[in-house]
C-alpha positions as CSV (number, residue, x, y, z in Angstrom):
1,M,68.3,-26.7,27.8
2,Q,64.3,-26.5,29.0
3,K,62.9,-27.4,32.6
4,I,60.0,-29.1,33.5
5,F,58.0,-28.1,36.8
6,V,55.0,-30.1,37.5
7,R,54.0,-28.9,40.9
8,R,51.2,-30.8,42.7
9,S,49.0,-28.9,45.1
10,C,45.2,-29.6,46.5
11,N,44.8,-31.6,43.8
12,I,45.5,-28.9,41.3
13,V,48.7,-29.7,39.3
14,S,50.5,-26.2,38.1
15,I,52.8,-26.8,34.9
16,W,55.6,-24.4,33.8
17,V,58.5,-25.0,31.1
18,E,61.2,-22.5,31.9
19,W,62.9,-20.5,28.9
20,S,64.9,-18.1,30.2
21,P,64.1,-15.3,30.5
22,F,60.3,-16.2,30.9
23,Y,57.8,-18.9,31.9
24,C,55.0,-20.3,29.7
25,L,52.1,-22.7,29.6
26,I,52.6,-25.3,27.1
27,D,50.6,-27.6,25.1
28,S,51.7,-31.0,26.0
29,P,50.4,-34.4,27.4
30,L,51.1,-32.8,31.0
31,M,48.3,-30.1,29.8
32,G,45.4,-33.0,29.5
33,E,46.9,-33.9,33.3
34,W,46.6,-30.8,34.6
35,E,43.0,-30.3,32.9
36,E,41.8,-33.6,34.4
37,E,43.0,-32.5,37.4
38,L,41.5,-29.4,37.5
39,R,38.0,-31.4,36.1
40,R,38.2,-33.5,39.5
41,F,38.9,-31.0,41.9
42,R,35.5,-29.1,41.1
43,K,33.8,-32.2,41.4
44,L,35.4,-32.5,44.7
45,T,34.4,-29.3,46.2
46,L,31.0,-29.2,44.3
47,S,30.3,-32.2,46.9
48,C,30.3,-29.5,50.1
49,W,27.7,-27.1,51.0
50,Y,28.3,-23.2,50.9
51,L,26.4,-20.9,53.1
52,T,27.2,-17.4,52.3
53,G,25.7,-13.7,52.0
54,P,26.8,-10.4,53.1
55,T,28.6,-9.5,56.3
56,S,26.3,-9.1,59.6
57,V,23.3,-10.9,57.4
58,G,23.1,-13.9,60.3
59,K,25.2,-16.9,58.5
60,S,26.5,-17.8,61.9
61,K,23.2,-19.1,63.4
62,V,21.9,-20.6,60.5
63,A,25.2,-22.4,59.6
64,L,24.9,-24.6,63.3
65,A,21.5,-25.1,62.7
66,L,22.5,-26.3,58.8
67,A,25.1,-28.3,60.3
68,R,23.5,-30.4,62.2
69,S,20.8,-31.3,60.0
70,L,23.8,-32.3,57.5
71,D,25.9,-34.0,60.2
72,A,28.6,-31.7,58.8
73,E,31.2,-29.8,60.1
74,I,32.2,-26.4,59.2
75,V,35.0,-24.8,56.8
76,S,35.5,-21.1,57.5
77,M,35.4,-19.1,54.3
78,D,36.4,-15.8,56.0
79,S,39.7,-14.4,54.6
80,M,39.9,-12.6,58.0
81,A,39.0,-15.5,60.7
82,I,42.0,-17.1,59.8
83,Y,44.0,-14.6,61.7
84,R,45.1,-15.1,65.9
85,E,44.4,-12.4,67.5
86,M,41.4,-10.7,65.2
87,D,38.0,-12.1,67.4
88,I,36.1,-9.2,68.0
89,G,36.6,-7.3,64.4
90,T,36.2,-10.4,62.8
91,A,33.0,-11.6,64.8
92,K,34.2,-15.4,65.1
93,L,32.3,-17.5,67.5
94,A,33.6,-18.2,70.5
95,P,34.3,-22.2,71.1
96,E,31.4,-22.0,73.2
97,D,29.2,-20.5,71.0
98,R,29.5,-23.4,68.5
99,E,27.1,-26.2,69.8
100,G,29.7,-28.9,69.4
101,V,30.1,-28.2,65.9
102,P,33.5,-28.5,64.3
103,H,35.0,-25.3,63.0
104,H,38.2,-25.2,60.8
105,L,40.4,-22.5,58.9
106,I,40.1,-20.4,62.2
107,D,42.5,-18.8,63.8
108,F,45.4,-20.8,62.3
109,V,47.5,-17.7,60.2
110,D,49.7,-15.3,62.8
111,P,48.6,-11.1,61.9
112,S,52.0,-10.3,61.1
113,E,51.8,-12.8,58.0
114,N,50.1,-12.4,54.6
115,Y,48.4,-15.2,53.4
116,S,47.4,-16.0,50.2
117,L,44.0,-17.1,48.0
118,A,46.2,-20.3,46.8
119,Q,47.0,-21.0,50.3
120,Y,43.7,-21.0,51.3
121,V,42.5,-23.4,48.3
122,S,45.2,-25.9,49.6
123,E,44.2,-26.0,52.9
124,A,40.9,-25.9,52.3
125,A,41.0,-29.4,50.1
126,D,42.9,-30.7,53.0
127,K,40.2,-30.3,55.1
128,I,37.6,-32.1,52.8
129,A,39.9,-34.8,52.7
130,E,40.0,-34.5,56.5
131,I,36.5,-34.2,57.2
132,H,35.3,-37.1,54.4
133,L,37.7,-39.7,56.6
134,R,35.4,-39.0,59.2
135,N,32.1,-39.9,57.3
136,K,30.7,-36.0,57.6
137,N,29.9,-34.1,55.2
138,V,31.6,-30.3,54.8
139,L,29.7,-27.3,55.0
140,F,31.9,-23.9,53.9
141,V,30.3,-21.3,55.7
142,G,31.4,-17.0,55.8
143,G,31.2,-14.1,53.5
144,T,34.6,-13.9,51.3
145,P,33.7,-14.1,47.7
146,L,37.0,-15.0,45.9
147,Y,36.9,-17.8,48.4
148,L,33.9,-19.4,47.3
149,K,34.6,-18.5,43.7
150,A,37.9,-20.5,44.2
151,M,36.6,-23.2,45.3
152,L,33.9,-24.1,43.2
153,R,35.9,-23.1,40.0
154,G,39.7,-23.3,40.9
155,I,42.1,-20.9,40.6
156,F,45.0,-19.6,37.8
157,E,48.1,-19.6,40.1
158,G,50.6,-18.4,37.4
159,P,54.4,-18.4,37.6
160,P,56.3,-17.3,41.0
161,A,56.3,-13.8,42.2
162,D,59.0,-11.8,40.4
163,Q,60.4,-9.8,43.2
164,D,63.4,-8.1,40.6
165,F,60.5,-6.7,38.0
166,R,58.1,-5.9,40.6
167,K,60.9,-3.5,42.1
168,E,62.1,-2.2,38.9
169,L,58.3,-1.5,38.1
170,Q,58.1,0.2,41.1
171,R,61.4,2.1,40.6
172,K,60.0,3.1,37.3
173,M,56.3,4.2,38.5
174,Q,57.9,6.4,42.0
175,G,55.6,9.3,42.0
176,Q,53.2,8.0,39.2
177,P,49.1,8.2,39.8
178,P,48.2,4.5,39.2
179,E,46.0,5.4,36.2
180,V,50.0,5.1,34.5
181,L,50.5,1.7,35.6
182,H,46.9,1.0,34.2
183,T,47.8,2.3,30.7
184,L,50.6,-0.2,30.8
185,L,48.2,-3.0,31.3
186,K,46.1,-1.3,28.9
187,K,48.7,-1.9,26.0
188,V,49.3,-5.9,26.4
189,D,45.8,-7.4,28.3
190,S,42.9,-5.0,27.5
191,V,40.4,-7.2,28.6
192,S,42.3,-7.2,32.3
193,A,42.2,-3.4,32.3
194,Q,38.9,-3.3,32.0
195,R,37.8,-5.9,34.7
196,L,40.7,-4.0,36.9
197,H,39.9,-0.6,38.4
198,P,43.0,1.9,38.2
199,N,43.7,1.6,42.1
200,D,43.7,-2.0,42.4
201,V,47.1,-2.0,41.9
202,K,48.5,-5.3,43.4
203,R,46.3,-6.8,40.8
204,V,47.4,-4.8,38.3
205,V,51.5,-5.6,39.0
206,R,50.1,-9.0,39.2
207,A,48.8,-9.2,35.2
208,L,51.6,-7.3,34.0
209,E,53.8,-10.0,35.8
210,V,51.8,-12.5,34.2
211,F,52.4,-11.3,30.6
212,E,56.2,-10.4,31.6
213,K,56.8,-13.9,32.4
214,T,54.5,-16.0,30.0
215,G,54.2,-13.4,26.6
216,K,50.2,-14.1,27.2
217,P,47.6,-11.9,28.9
218,I,46.6,-13.2,32.4
219,S,42.7,-13.1,31.4
220,D,43.9,-15.8,28.6
221,F,44.5,-17.8,31.3
222,Q,41.5,-17.2,33.7
223,K,38.9,-17.6,30.8
224,Q,38.5,-21.5,31.8
225,F,37.7,-20.3,35.4
226,D,34.9,-18.1,34.2
227,V,32.4,-21.2,33.5
228,G,30.6,-22.7,36.4
229,N,28.2,-24.7,37.2
230,P,24.2,-24.4,36.9
231,P,22.6,-23.9,40.4
232,E,20.9,-27.4,40.9
233,R,24.1,-28.9,40.7
234,C,25.5,-27.0,43.6
235,N,24.8,-26.7,47.4
236,V,25.3,-22.8,47.2
237,Y,22.8,-20.9,49.4
238,V,23.2,-17.0,49.9
239,M,21.3,-15.7,52.4
240,Q,19.8,-12.3,51.3
241,M,17.7,-9.5,53.0
242,P,16.6,-5.8,52.3
243,R,19.0,-3.5,52.2
244,E,18.0,-1.2,54.6
245,L,17.5,-3.8,57.2
246,L,20.9,-5.3,56.5
247,Y,22.6,-2.3,56.9
248,A,20.9,-1.4,60.5
249,R,22.1,-4.6,61.4
250,I,25.8,-3.3,60.2
251,N,25.6,-0.5,62.3
252,K,24.2,-2.8,65.3
253,R,27.2,-4.9,65.3
254,V,29.9,-2.2,64.7
255,D,28.3,-0.5,67.6
256,R,28.4,-3.4,69.6
257,M,32.3,-4.5,68.4
258,I,33.0,-1.1,69.7
259,Y,31.1,-2.1,73.1
260,D,32.9,-5.4,73.2
261,G,36.6,-3.8,73.0
262,L,37.6,-3.6,69.6
263,L,39.7,-0.4,70.3
264,D,41.6,-2.6,73.1
265,E,42.2,-5.2,70.8
266,V,43.7,-3.3,67.8
267,K,45.6,-1.6,70.7
268,M,46.7,-4.9,71.4
269,L,47.8,-6.0,68.4
270,A,49.5,-2.3,67.6
271,N,51.9,-2.7,70.5
272,R,53.0,-6.8,69.5
273,N,56.4,-6.9,68.8
274,F,56.0,-8.1,65.2
275,S,54.6,-5.9,62.9
276,I,51.2,-6.3,61.4
277,G,51.2,-7.8,58.0
278,T,49.3,-5.6,55.0
279,S,46.4,-8.0,54.7
280,A,45.4,-7.9,58.4
281,R,45.7,-4.5,58.8
282,Q,43.2,-3.9,56.1
283,A,40.6,-5.9,57.7
284,L,37.2,-3.8,58.6
285,G,37.1,-2.4,61.5
286,Y,40.9,-2.9,62.3
287,K,42.5,-0.6,59.5
288,E,39.9,2.4,60.5
289,L,41.4,2.3,64.0
290,F,44.8,1.6,63.1
291,D,44.6,5.1,61.4
292,Y,42.6,6.7,64.0
293,L,45.7,5.6,66.6
294,E,47.7,7.0,64.0
295,G,46.3,10.7,64.2
296,K,44.6,10.2,61.1
297,S,41.3,10.9,62.2
298,T,39.2,11.0,65.2
299,Y,37.8,8.2,67.0
300,P,34.2,9.3,66.6
301,Q,35.1,9.6,62.6
302,A,36.9,6.2,62.9
303,V,33.5,4.7,64.0
304,E,31.7,5.8,61.3
305,F,34.4,5.1,58.7
306,I,33.8,1.6,60.0
307,K,30.0,1.4,59.4
308,Q,30.1,3.5,55.9
309,N,33.3,0.8,54.4
310,T,31.3,-2.3,56.1
311,R,28.0,-1.3,54.3
312,N,30.1,-0.5,51.1
313,F,31.7,-3.8,51.7
314,A,28.4,-5.2,51.9
315,K,27.4,-3.9,48.8
316,R,30.2,-5.9,46.7
317,Q,29.8,-8.9,48.2
318,E,26.1,-9.0,46.9
319,T,27.3,-7.7,43.6
320,W,30.2,-10.7,43.2
321,F,27.3,-13.0,44.8
322,R,24.5,-12.3,42.0
323,G,27.8,-12.9,39.2
324,L,27.8,-16.4,40.1
325,C,26.1,-18.9,38.4
326,E,26.2,-21.7,41.3
327,C,24.6,-19.1,43.7
328,R,20.5,-20.2,45.3
329,F,19.4,-17.1,47.3
330,I,17.3,-17.6,50.0
331,P,15.6,-14.7,52.8
332,A,17.3,-14.6,56.3
333,D,14.7,-13.0,57.7
334,K,13.3,-16.1,59.7
335,P,14.3,-17.6,62.4
336,A,17.3,-20.3,61.8
337,F,15.2,-23.5,61.9
338,E,13.0,-22.1,59.4
339,G,15.7,-21.0,57.2
340,V,17.3,-24.3,57.4
341,D,13.6,-25.8,55.9
342,D,14.2,-23.6,52.8
343,F,17.6,-25.8,52.0
344,H,14.8,-28.7,51.1
345,L,17.1,-30.9,52.7
346,R,16.6,-34.6,51.4
347,E,18.9,-37.6,51.8
348,S,19.0,-37.9,48.1
349,A,20.4,-34.5,48.1
350,Q,23.6,-35.1,50.7
351,P,26.8,-36.1,49.3
352,S,27.3,-39.8,50.8
353,P,29.5,-39.2,53.7
354,G,33.0,-40.7,53.4
355,T,33.0,-40.9,49.9
356,L,34.5,-38.5,47.0
357,P,32.3,-38.2,44.3
358,S,32.4,-39.7,41.2
359,F,34.6,-38.1,38.5
360,E,32.9,-40.0,35.6
361,E,31.1,-37.4,33.6
362,E,27.6,-37.5,33.6
């Protein structure tokens, strides 16, 4: 006998019908409800403002000025700022430097825990509703491209993880290079295989898992999330500056973090009673210093690795932002208030505080 599961999360309904031994999405009246909920979610999140850009471009200072202009509260869009006890390497603003502007989704996850994209979307949607009730606007600030895309377009959550399948796959792939796993994906989902690098083992495994559970490629389910809105319908601004200037700022920031005691912060995390989760451990600045503490590099090498890896990350961020049609780009090499002028803030352009957007089609 088939079982229908309807799970609501942040105004999105995930609908699955179980036929042992796999799950699949179904065509039914419930699918219309799911699509409607996704449309409503997109309308809600498009009522918010977004300030993003590559690391070290200067988002925090401009964000404070913009938040005051909008009468907004800030919601962090940084996948590492969520972790407690990781302050220096994530360049969090200290509470006393936030100039009275409320900040959300910072310091609420323990470093031992892994935190998913779906969890972030759910928490962020709750914050939008909470802030609207205070008759305030919502300003998302941060440089995690996946968070930005998920907030603008929603996400495909898919069937739950199948640990038995993953363990069996891991057993079969023991001692094999990642290219072998990637070849398996090519046979069942060439679109995803073309998009994913063989070394991106986590996402390759997830794509294989979805096919195993549903009988359909994950790329088929994700197509609806590849379509964005025109930039004039969105309040999404990307700060940018010349590459050489950005890289110089990155190097200077890393030097400052080292001076401020980043190594001591990493040592403190290493000496915790609870181990550091895989997500937190991969954070820029932390991974390299963990490797140093484990004897995998010298200290000067670790510092140079932080700078190089951060510059590479900034380049990838810029590529991501250029791939999102919702984004508008603004120069960052101006004082904060001149930068805010570039947003062309007008009363009519701001979402109405305290009310949810109309969900009627325009």
